[in-house]
Backbone as ProteinMPNN parsed JSONL, in Angstrom:
{"seq_chain_A": "MGYDPIWFGIVVVKMCEVYLITPPIGLNCYVVAGVRPDIQLQEVFRGIGPFFVADVITLGVFLAWPEVITWLPDLMLANKGG", "coords_chain_A": {"N_chain_A": [[-24.11, 63.041, 78.23], [-25.744, 61.162, 77.141], [-26.853, 58.908, 78.349], [-28.718, 57.271, 80.929], [-28.007, 57.684, 84.33], [-28.962, 55.882, 86.269], [-29.584, 53.605, 84.763], [-26.998, 53.033, 83.824], [-25.668, 52.416, 86.247], [-27.053, 50.09, 87.091], [-26.455, 48.335, 84.988], [-23.668, 48.17, 85.257], [-23.451, 46.927, 87.795], [-24.692, 44.489, 87.204], [-22.895, 43.487, 85.315], [-20.691, 43.157, 86.982], [-21.645, 41.071, 88.556], [-21.692, 38.992, 86.667], [-18.984, 38.836, 86.143], [-18.034, 37.911, 88.595], [-18.808, 35.253, 88.698], [-17.819, 33.852, 86.537], [-15.228, 31.903, 84.966], [-11.864, 33.054, 84.321], [-11.67, 34.272, 86.801], [-13.976, 34.241, 88.768], [-14.641, 34.597, 91.58], [-16.741, 34.161, 93.454], [-17.262, 31.468, 93.013], [-14.918, 30.247, 93.894], [-15.118, 30.855, 96.593], [-17.397, 29.368, 97.324], [-16.413, 26.783, 96.821], [-14.401, 26.742, 98.718], [-15.799, 26.919, 101.122], [-17.348, 24.653, 101.041], [-15.763, 21.917, 101.09], [-16.294, 19.361, 100.167], [-17.292, 19.564, 97.64], [-16.091, 19.718, 94.413], [-14.083, 22.166, 92.696], [-14.402, 22.26, 89.916], [-16.956, 21.223, 89.619], [-18.46, 23.202, 90.828], [-18.03, 25.336, 89.046], [-19.296, 24.234, 86.802], [-21.87, 24.208, 87.752], [-22.682, 26.852, 87.748], [-23.623, 27.449, 85.283], [-26.49, 27.719, 84.412], [-27.079, 30.093, 85.783], [-25.277, 31.887, 84.688], [-26.22, 31.964, 82.026], [-28.762, 33.071, 82.492], [-27.992, 35.591, 83.494], [-26.713, 36.685, 81.234], [-28.842, 36.806, 79.419], [-30.482, 38.596, 80.809], [-28.822, 40.89, 80.777], [-28.803, 41.322, 78.02], [-31.501, 42.005, 77.587], [-31.589, 44.356, 79.115], [-29.82, 45.966, 77.662], [-31.029, 46.052, 75.149], [-33.592, 47.074, 75.637], [-33.598, 49.691, 77.383], [-35.5, 51.045, 78.861], [-36.73, 49.237, 80.516], [-35.279, 49.143, 82.857], [-35.456, 51.779, 83.768], [-38.141, 52.242, 84.117], [-39.624, 51.957, 86.627], [-38.285, 53.906, 88.375], [-38.866, 56.224, 86.843], [-41.657, 56.213, 86.968], [-42.044, 56.587, 89.724], [-40.925, 59.128, 90.051], [-42.652, 60.622, 88.504], [-45.033, 60.435, 89.945], [-44.309, 61.716, 92.278], [-44.227, 64.413, 91.722], [-46.897, 65.148, 91.578]], "CA_chain_A": [[-23.476, 61.942, 77.56], [-26.743, 60.402, 76.421], [-27.308, 57.715, 79.049], [-29.304, 57.493, 82.245], [-27.09, 57.166, 85.351], [-29.562, 54.723, 86.931], [-29.362, 52.502, 83.829], [-25.569, 52.728, 83.837], [-25.348, 51.763, 87.512], [-27.61, 48.737, 87.094], [-25.685, 47.533, 84.035], [-22.348, 47.922, 85.85], [-23.621, 45.93, 88.853], [-24.976, 43.207, 86.556], [-21.636, 43.024, 84.73], [-19.868, 42.673, 88.098], [-22.171, 39.761, 88.919], [-21.207, 38.042, 85.671], [-17.54, 38.74, 86.358], [-17.74, 37.174, 89.821], [-19.143, 33.831, 88.608], [-17.24, 33.205, 85.365], [-13.78, 31.688, 84.994], [-10.921, 32.503, 85.279], [-11.726, 34.926, 88.111], [-14.971, 33.454, 89.471], [-14.393, 34.676, 93.017], [-17.834, 33.512, 94.187], [-17.108, 30.014, 92.874], [-13.839, 29.845, 94.797], [-15.64, 30.941, 97.956], [-18.263, 28.203, 97.529], [-15.552, 25.606, 96.894], [-13.682, 26.809, 99.977], [-16.722, 26.68, 102.23], [-17.801, 23.257, 100.9], [-14.649, 21.142, 100.534], [-16.77, 18.119, 99.552], [-17.662, 19.861, 96.25], [-14.913, 20.112, 93.652], [-14.179, 23.462, 92.022], [-14.941, 22.046, 88.572], [-18.395, 21.038, 89.744], [-19.033, 24.524, 91.123], [-18.042, 26.097, 87.796], [-20.337, 23.671, 85.948], [-23.158, 24.547, 88.344], [-23.079, 28.248, 87.525], [-24.08, 27.576, 83.894], [-27.812, 28.343, 84.263], [-27.046, 31.457, 86.298], [-24.573, 32.678, 83.67], [-27.152, 32.158, 80.906], [-29.783, 34.024, 82.941], [-27.378, 36.918, 83.569], [-26.474, 37.178, 79.873], [-30.155, 37.175, 78.872], [-30.885, 39.823, 81.5], [-28.032, 41.99, 80.212], [-29.31, 41.566, 76.666], [-32.761, 42.753, 77.714], [-31.272, 45.703, 79.601], [-29.187, 46.734, 76.595], [-31.971, 46.224, 74.043], [-34.706, 47.905, 76.103], [-33.179, 50.351, 78.628], [-36.644, 51.527, 79.642], [-37.072, 48.219, 81.514], [-34.61, 49.539, 84.097], [-35.855, 53.113, 84.231], [-39.595, 52.354, 84.209], [-40.07, 52.209, 87.995], [-37.867, 55.23, 88.85], [-39.626, 57.258, 86.134], [-43.005, 56.207, 87.533], [-41.973, 57.185, 91.055], [-40.677, 60.566, 89.906], [-43.869, 61.229, 87.963], [-46.021, 60.517, 91.036], [-43.799, 62.638, 93.291], [-44.551, 65.781, 91.331], [-48.335, 65.388, 91.616]], "C_chain_A": [[-24.479, 61.047, 76.849], [-27.168, 59.108, 77.09], [-27.855, 58.105, 80.41], [-28.36, 56.919, 83.301], [-27.654, 55.964, 86.113], [-29.338, 53.482, 86.064], [-27.899, 52.069, 83.865], [-25.175, 51.976, 85.102], [-25.843, 50.326, 87.564], [-26.819, 47.834, 86.156], [-24.296, 47.215, 84.599], [-22.447, 46.853, 86.944], [-23.875, 44.549, 88.248], [-23.714, 42.634, 85.916], [-20.688, 42.508, 85.82], [-20.341, 41.302, 88.563], [-21.665, 38.692, 87.954], [-19.721, 37.788, 85.881], [-17.217, 37.849, 87.558], [-18.107, 35.691, 89.753], [-18.473, 33.121, 87.44], [-15.738, 33.013, 85.521], [-13.079, 32.709, 84.129], [-10.998, 33.157, 86.656], [-12.694, 34.171, 89.02], [-14.836, 33.437, 90.978], [-15.488, 33.979, 93.827], [-17.723, 31.995, 94.131], [-16.002, 29.502, 93.791], [-14.292, 29.896, 96.255], [-16.515, 29.733, 98.256], [-17.427, 26.937, 97.669], [-14.755, 25.587, 98.201], [-14.554, 26.5, 101.177], [-17.189, 25.223, 102.232], [-16.694, 22.414, 100.291], [-15.077, 19.826, 99.891], [-17.192, 18.314, 98.097], [-16.415, 20.354, 95.529], [-15.17, 21.429, 92.923], [-14.761, 23.316, 90.616], [-16.456, 21.892, 88.606], [-19.099, 22.368, 90.038], [-19.113, 25.346, 89.841], [-19.079, 25.544, 86.818], [-21.726, 24.074, 86.457], [-23.611, 25.971, 88.095], [-23.63, 28.469, 86.119], [-25.447, 28.226, 83.737], [-27.844, 29.799, 84.742], [-26.335, 32.396, 85.318], [-25.494, 32.973, 82.49], [-28.221, 33.179, 81.285], [-29.224, 35.441, 83.019], [-27.145, 37.504, 82.182], [-27.793, 37.591, 79.218], [-30.647, 38.477, 79.503], [-30.127, 41.029, 80.96], [-28.485, 42.323, 78.807], [-30.6, 42.356, 76.679], [-32.493, 44.183, 78.154], [-30.646, 46.569, 78.512], [-30.144, 47.001, 75.436], [-33.114, 47.168, 74.409], [-34.349, 48.573, 77.42], [-34.345, 50.85, 79.479], [-37.142, 50.501, 80.647], [-36.477, 48.612, 82.871], [-35.189, 50.84, 84.638], [-37.366, 53.269, 84.399], [-40.056, 52.715, 85.62], [-39.567, 53.551, 88.537], [-38.614, 56.366, 88.147], [-41.045, 57.352, 86.66], [-43.031, 56.865, 88.904], [-41.747, 58.692, 90.98], [-41.905, 61.288, 89.366], [-44.916, 61.407, 89.055], [-45.598, 61.488, 92.129], [-44.202, 64.077, 92.985], [-46.016, 66.125, 91.51], [-48.857, 65.44, 92.958]], "O_chain_A": [[-24.077, 60.236, 76.015], [-27.798, 58.274, 76.44], [-27.494, 59.142, 80.968], [-27.948, 55.766, 83.179], [-26.887, 55.111, 86.559], [-28.948, 52.431, 86.572], [-27.6, 50.876, 83.927], [-24.427, 51.002, 85.034], [-25.128, 49.44, 88.031], [-26.543, 46.684, 86.496], [-23.805, 46.1, 84.429], [-21.601, 45.961, 87.004], [-23.334, 43.552, 88.726], [-23.489, 41.425, 85.969], [-19.967, 41.534, 85.605], [-19.522, 40.457, 88.927], [-21.258, 37.611, 88.379], [-19.263, 36.649, 85.803], [-16.231, 37.113, 87.535], [-17.754, 34.937, 90.659], [-18.549, 31.895, 87.353], [-15.055, 33.841, 86.124], [-13.725, 33.212, 83.21], [-10.427, 32.622, 87.606], [-12.251, 33.516, 89.963], [-14.909, 32.374, 91.594], [-15.185, 33.276, 94.791], [-18.057, 31.312, 95.099], [-16.139, 28.439, 94.397], [-13.884, 29.059, 97.06], [-16.395, 29.133, 99.324], [-17.699, 26.108, 98.537], [-14.469, 24.513, 98.73], [-14.097, 25.886, 102.142], [-17.4, 24.633, 103.291], [-16.684, 22.212, 99.077], [-14.301, 19.231, 99.144], [-17.426, 17.334, 97.389], [-15.761, 21.295, 95.977], [-16.305, 21.763, 92.582], [-15.534, 24.167, 90.177], [-17.155, 22.379, 87.717], [-20.202, 22.618, 89.55], [-20.133, 25.979, 89.57], [-19.684, 26.316, 86.074], [-22.648, 24.26, 85.664], [-24.798, 26.274, 88.216], [-24.062, 29.577, 85.799], [-25.567, 29.202, 82.997], [-28.551, 30.631, 84.173], [-26.737, 33.546, 85.14], [-25.543, 34.105, 82.008], [-28.549, 34.058, 80.488], [-29.91, 36.394, 82.649], [-27.359, 38.698, 81.975], [-27.853, 38.616, 78.538], [-31.165, 39.353, 78.811], [-30.724, 42.077, 80.713], [-28.546, 43.497, 78.441], [-30.781, 43.273, 75.878], [-33.097, 45.12, 77.63], [-30.91, 47.769, 78.445], [-30.078, 48.058, 74.808], [-33.552, 47.969, 73.582], [-34.746, 48.086, 78.478], [-34.193, 51.054, 80.684], [-37.903, 50.852, 81.548], [-37.114, 48.428, 83.908], [-35.388, 50.976, 85.845], [-37.825, 54.342, 84.791], [-40.803, 53.679, 85.794], [-40.363, 54.289, 89.118], [-38.96, 57.362, 88.783], [-41.586, 58.451, 86.787], [-43.951, 57.624, 89.208], [-42.32, 59.446, 91.766], [-42.166, 62.434, 89.73], [-45.613, 62.421, 89.087], [-46.449, 62.027, 92.836], [-44.484, 64.859, 93.893], [-46.352, 67.307, 91.589], [-50.058, 65.636, 93.146]]}, "name": "protein", "num_of_chains": 1, "seq": "MGYDPIWFGIVVVKMCEVYLITPPIGLNCYVVAGVRPDIQLQEVFRGIGPFFVADVITLGVFLAWPEVITWLPDLMLANKGG"}
């Protein structure tokens, strides 16, 4: 199919992370608001802003340069053969 399964798996997991912190689903945010009733849900959603930006930048790097993800596994496989 033209893609590395390791790359695909990492990108899918990263997308799930983004999905779990962004509205309207934001399951992780609802859990935090449920565990800490003194913090309002709106404040929790505002607090995830830097993490969302970091996740989007990370995904951009992974999509622009897929070798960032596969560098270490390729290095390990190269050393295994020797």
